[in-house]
MINU-187082 format. One record per residue (C-alpha): residue in three letters; z, x negated, y. Coordinates in steps of 0.25 Angstrom, whole numbers, plus 5000, padded with zeros to 4 digits. Each point is the difference from the previous one (the first is absolute). Example, Ala and Ser with C-alpha at 12.3 -4.5 7.8 and 13.67 -1.06 7.14 Angstrom:
REM residues 2
Ala503149514982
Ser499849945014
This chain:
REM residues 569
Met488846085215
Ser499150094992
Glu500550064987
Ala498749984993
Phe499649884991
Asp499549885009
Leu498949944991
Trp499649895010
Lys501449965002
Leu500249984985
Ile498749924999
Ala500449925012
Gly501449974994
Leu499449964987
Gly499049915007
Ile501249935008
Phe500850004987
Leu498949924993
Phe499749915011
Gly501549975001
Met500049974985
Ser498849915001
Met500649925011
Leu501349994993
Glu499449954987
Phe499149905007
Ala501149945009
Val500949984988
Arg498949954991
Ile499749895011
Leu501449975003
Ser500449984985
Gly498750014993
Lys500149864994
Ala501450024995
Phe499750134993
Arg498849944994
Arg500849894995
Met501050094995
Ile499050094993
Arg499449874994
Leu501249924996
Tyr501150104997
Thr499450094991
Asn500349934987
Gly500650104991
Arg500050155000
Phe501250035008
Arg499749895010
Ala498650055002
Ile500650155002
Gly501049945010
Ser499049925008
Gly499050125000
Thr501150095005
Leu500549915011
Val498749965006
Thr499450145000
Ala501450055006
Ile499849905011
Leu498550005002
Gln500050164999
Ser498750004993
Ser499950014984
Ser498549985002
Ala500149875007
Val500949944989
Ser499050064990
Leu498849935006
Met500849875000
Val500350024985
Leu498550024998
Ala499749875007
Phe501049924993
Val499650064986
Gly498649975003
Ala500349865004
Gly500749984987
Val501449975006
Met500750124996
Ser500150064985
Met499650144997
Gln501450044996
Asn500649955013
Ala498950075008
Ile500450134994
Gly501549975002
Val499749975015
Ile499250145001
Met501150084994
Gly501049935010
Ser499050045011
Asn500250144997
Ile501449995002
Gly499949925012
Thr499150105007
Thr501150114999
Leu500849935012
Thr498950055009
Val500350144996
Trp501649975001
Ile499749955015
Val499250125004
Ala501050094994
Ile501349945006
Val499549965013
Gly498850095003
Phe500850134996
Lys501449965003
Leu500049945014
Lys499250035013
Ile498749934998
Glu499749985015
Ser501349915001
Ile499449914990
Ala498550005001
Leu499949995015
Pro500849875002
Phe499349934989
Ile498650045006
Gly500549965014
Phe500549864997
Gly499049984990
Gly498850035009
Ile500649925012
Gly500249884990
Leu498550014996
Ile499649995014
Phe500849885004
Cys499949934987
Asp498849914996
Ser499650024986
Ser499649854999
Asp501149945007
Lys501250094994
Pro499450064988
Lys501350034993
Leu500550075013
Tyr498750075001
Gln500150064986
Val501450045002
Cys499650085012
Arg498950064991
Leu501150044989
Phe500850075011
Met498850085005
Gly499650034986
Phe501450054996
Gly500150085013
Phe498650074998
Leu500450034986
Phe501150095004
Leu499350055013
Gly498950054990
Leu501050064991
Asp500650085012
Tyr498750055004
Met499850054986
Lys501350075000
Gly499850065014
Ser498650064995
Val500750084989
Glu501450025003
Asn499850135009
Val499250064988
Gly501149964991
Gln501150085008
Asn499450144996
Phe499349954988
Asp500250094987
Leu499849914987
Ser499650124993
Met498749995008
Val499649874992
Pro499050034990
Asn500449984985
Tyr498949914996
Gly500949924990
Leu500649875003
Trp498849934993
Val499250045012
Tyr501049935010
Leu499949884991
Ile498549995002
Val500250025015
Gly501049895001
Thr499149904992
Leu498850045009
Leu500849985013
Thr500449864996
Thr498649964994
Ile499450045014
Met501049935009
Gln500249884991
Ala501550015003
Ser501150074991
Ala501049995011
Ala499150085010
Ser499850114990
Ile501450004996
Ala500450015015
Ile499250135001
Val500750064988
Leu501449965005
Thr499550075014
Ala499650124993
Leu501250004991
His501049985012
Ser499350125008
Gly500150094988
Leu498550014997
Ile500149964986
Thr501150014989
Phe500649884994
Asp499250024987
Ile498750005008
Gly500449875008
Ala500449934987
Ala498750034993
Met499249955013
Val500949875000
Ile499649984985
Gly498550025004
Ala500249895012
Asn500549904990
Val498850024991
Gly499150005012
Thr500449875005
Thr499349934987
Ile498750025007
Thr500149885009
Val500249914988
Ile498950064992
Leu499049985012
Gly500549865001
Ser499749974985
Ile498650065000
Gly499049894997
Gly501149914997
Ile500349914988
Pro500750064988
Ala501349955004
Lys500050085013
Lys499550134993
Arg501249984990
Val501050005012
Ala499350125006
Phe500050084987
Ser501549974997
His500450055014
Leu499250134997
Val500650014986
Phe501449985006
Asn499950095012
Val499350124992
Ile501050004988
Thr501249985009
Gly499450125009
Ala499850084987
Val501449984995
Ala500650045014
Phe499150125001
Leu500450054987
Cys501549985003
Ile500050055014
Lys501050104997
Gly500949914993
Leu499949895011
Ala500350105011
Trp501250054991
Val500549855000
Ile499849985015
Ile500850135003
Tyr501349924995
Phe499849905011
Ile499350075011
Asp500050155004
Ile498550025001
Gln500250145007
Thr500549935012
Asn499549864999
Ala498650014992
Val499449885007
Met501149904995
Gly499950074987
Leu498549984999
Ala500249855004
Leu501049994988
Phe499050074991
His498949905004
Thr500949884996
Leu500550074988
Phe498750034993
Asn499549865003
Leu501249944994
Ile499850084987
Gly498649965000
Val500449855000
Leu501150024989
Leu498950084992
Phe499049895001
Leu500949874999
Pro500149994985
Phe498550034999
Ile499449895009
Gly499649914989
Leu499350114993
Leu499350055013
Thr499549855003
Lys499450004986
Leu499350135002
Leu499549965014
Tyr499449874993
Arg499350084990
Leu499450105010
Phe499649895010
Pro499849874992
Asp499649875006
Arg498549994999
Lys499749855002
Pro498649985004
Ile499249904991
Leu499649905011
Thr499549894991
Val498650004994
Phe499949884991
Ile501449964995
Asn500650144997
Asn499350014986
Thr499949854997
Pro501149954991
Thr500749875004
Glu499949954986
Val498649965001
Ile500149895010
Glu498549985003
Ala499850155003
Ala501350015008
Thr499649885009
Ser498650065002
Ala500650145003
Met501049945010
Arg498949925007
Lys499250135002
Glu501250085004
Ile500449905011
Leu498550015005
His500250155000
Leu501349975009
Leu499249925009
His498950115002
Glu501150105003
Cys500649915010
Gln498749985006
Leu499850155001
Tyr501350015007
Asn499649905010
Leu498650065002
Arg500750145004
Leu501049925009
Leu498849965008
Asn499250134999
Ile498949934992
Glu499250094991
Arg500349984985
Gln498650014996
Leu499649875007
Val500849924990
Phe500250104988
Glu499050094996
Glu500950094991
Asp501450055002
Leu501149904994
Pro500850044989
Leu501350035008
Glu499150105008
Lys499450064987
Ser501450024994
Ala500550075012
Lys499950165001
Lys499749985015
Arg499649895009
Leu501249915001
Ser500649985013
Phe500249865007
Ala501549994996
Gly499650074986
Leu499049894997
Tyr500949895004
Glu501150054991
Asn499150014988
Ile499549865002
Lys501449955000
Leu500350084987
Leu498749944994
His500549865003
Ala501350034994
Glu499350054987
Ile499249875000
Phe501349925001
Ala500750084989
Tyr498849974991
Tyr500149855003
Ser501450014996
Lys499750064987
Leu498949894998
Gln501149895003
Ser500750054987
Gln498849964991
Lys499849874995
Leu499049935010
Glu499349885000
Glu500249915012
Val498650025005
Asp500150164999
Ala501449995007
Lys499549925012
Glu498850105001
Leu500950125000
Glu500949935010
Arg498749985010
Met499750154998
Val501450055004
Phe499949905012
Ala498750065004
Ser500650144999
Arg501249965009
Asn499049945010
Ile499350135001
Met501250085002
Asn500449905011
Ser498750025006
Ile500150155001
Lys501449995006
Asn499449915011
Phe498950115002
Lys501150115000
Gly500749925011
Ile498950005010
Arg499650154998
Ser500750045014
Asp499449885007
Val498550024996
Asp500250155004
Glu500549965013
Phe498849915001
Glu499050114997
Gly500650095010
Ser500349905011
Asp499450015013
Lys499749855000
Asp498649974996
Tyr500449874994
Leu501050064990
Asn498950114996
Glu499149884997
Gln501049934992
Tyr500250134992
Lys498550014997
Met500149854996
Phe501150024990
Arg499250114994
Lys498849914999
Arg500849884995
Leu500650094989
Leu498750064996
Lys499349874999
Leu501149944991
Tyr500050124991
Leu498550004998
Asp500149844997
Met501150034990
Lys499250114993
Asn498849905000
Ile500949894994
Gln500550094988
Ser498650034997
His499649854997
Glu499949974986
Ser500249855002
Arg501449955003
Glu499449895008
Glu499350105009
Gln501350075002
Tyr500849875003
His499049965011
Ser499950155006
Leu501550015000
Leu500149875008
Lys498950055010
Ser500850135002
Phe501249925003
Val499349925010
Lys499550125007
Ile501450065000
Glu500549875008
Glu498950005009
Ala500250155004
Asp501549975002
Lys499749885010
Leu498950095007
Cys501050115002
Val501149905006
Asn499049945009
Asp499550135005
Thr501450055002
Leu500349875009
Lys498750035008
Ala500450145002
Val501449955005
Ser499349915010
Glu499150115005
Gly501150105001
Arg499450104990
Ile501350014992
Glu501550015004
Glu501249914996
Leu500550114990
Glu498750024994
Ile499749854997
Ser501249994991
Ser499550134992
Met498649944999
Leu500449874995
Leu501050064990
Ala499050104995
Asn499049894998
Arg500949914993
Leu500450114990
Phe498650044998
Thr499549864998
Gln501249984990
Ala499750134992
Cys498649954999
Arg500349874995
Leu501050064989
Gln498850084995
Ile499149894999
Phe501149924993
Ser500350124990
Leu498550004996
Lys500049854998
Asp501250014990
Leu499350124993
Leu498649944999
Leu500049854999
Asn500549914989
Gln501149905002
Glu499249885004
Gln499250085010
Ile501350065006
Asn500549865001
Asn498749955008
Phe500150135009
Asp501449965004
Arg499649865003
Ala498850045007
Leu500950085010
Asp500749875004
Met498749925002
Lys499350025012
Asp498749934996
Ile499950084988
Leu500250135008
Glu498949965010
Glu499049964988
Glu500250144994
Gln499850065014
Gly498749935001
């Protein structure tokens, strides 16, 4: 074997190591992902429990980044408090040191081939003969074996690439740049590879081969600890303030812990000498150093978790967007003004829902609404489909909260009934949008189908919706309630006619073989939900625009076929 440094062997070893880490982490996450997520979500009530859960889950998952990203998700969803999130992140830093201990004990104490090759062999054979769909758990166990094997095979390659150089290497040749340079190198290595375990494995390899001193290795390990925060920071970019608070807490904890450890390198090395002889077993000493300074960081931060939480809330406050247009500045004490504002706000809710439905069916907004609606205007950038839906839900919640405040006022019976009708209208609007949300995947399939009939029905859905919304826009422009009443009845009749036509067309398509059995069910279900959504929007407009007598007449008219036929004529 050549005594020269083998760069390609080092790169190959690093690649195999990272691949093994990825396989190992993915397999463990699939096998026990739900259990770990449940533990992170439920067993983090209190600082010590949060730290313990973070330590345990990270030790098993072998990835502090994965645990930190889970925390980001749970804090963003509002199911974990900020204080508990900080505790889990602190625990994850302790848990990730287990990887270093495994590498230090197994990778540098035993003959790697005797460990790696059997794992790779049995795991690879298992993957060939196991079907991931029939035996998913066994398949993931085989992946776990292979990942474990590749982890140590990669480490063996990295060791082999430098061990010959290390036999005749003179440490005095190492440039005296200062430990802070190696701190930066460790940070950059982890930032680039997105895996602190991999960068620490490189450090352990260099230390084992005598290419670096213990102090240099310690500085690089501290840097690796700081570099691991980049994954969480990237995961929080563009996120809500809660996610930014988690990412920043991770950064603050790791940076301050790293700064303390860096300033105390000599002192910590002196402590480690009492337990391990770093002259003969520097690798184990570095593993202990990694664990020790993370434990010190947890002890330093533990009393200040509450203070850090308050600071994070000040730095990243929750900026609640103002979604309402009419009720936000209207006091509930003036009943007449509040009632008028609430009616206008629910009409605003209806329009936002109509925009959502237009976008769902790829209909140009300008065909119904000439200008941007308030939710679009208030957003800094064009709302995504999911973002618009969430804002509509929040708008509905604010309307309901306003209604609750009105209930605390002394209301006349007439006012109370009017407000009750309006709230019922807002509920119908939300039920309508849920129906449209439910058929989104179906209409997408109809649009992209190779069946001409389904393509035609997709176009018909678009025509039906656009016609309805133009009619509803026209109805709202009528000055006379009597005109609004008759127009609403006519629109309802058109909805019923379109529904019957769609069902009849589907039956005809079935008899002619233009549609398959599975598509029949999808078509009929989509049409039923679409029709019901259209009805609910007409009902909401009825409760918002008509008086009580007209509403009663409207409801009776729907049950009387002769009146419906008369209105149709």
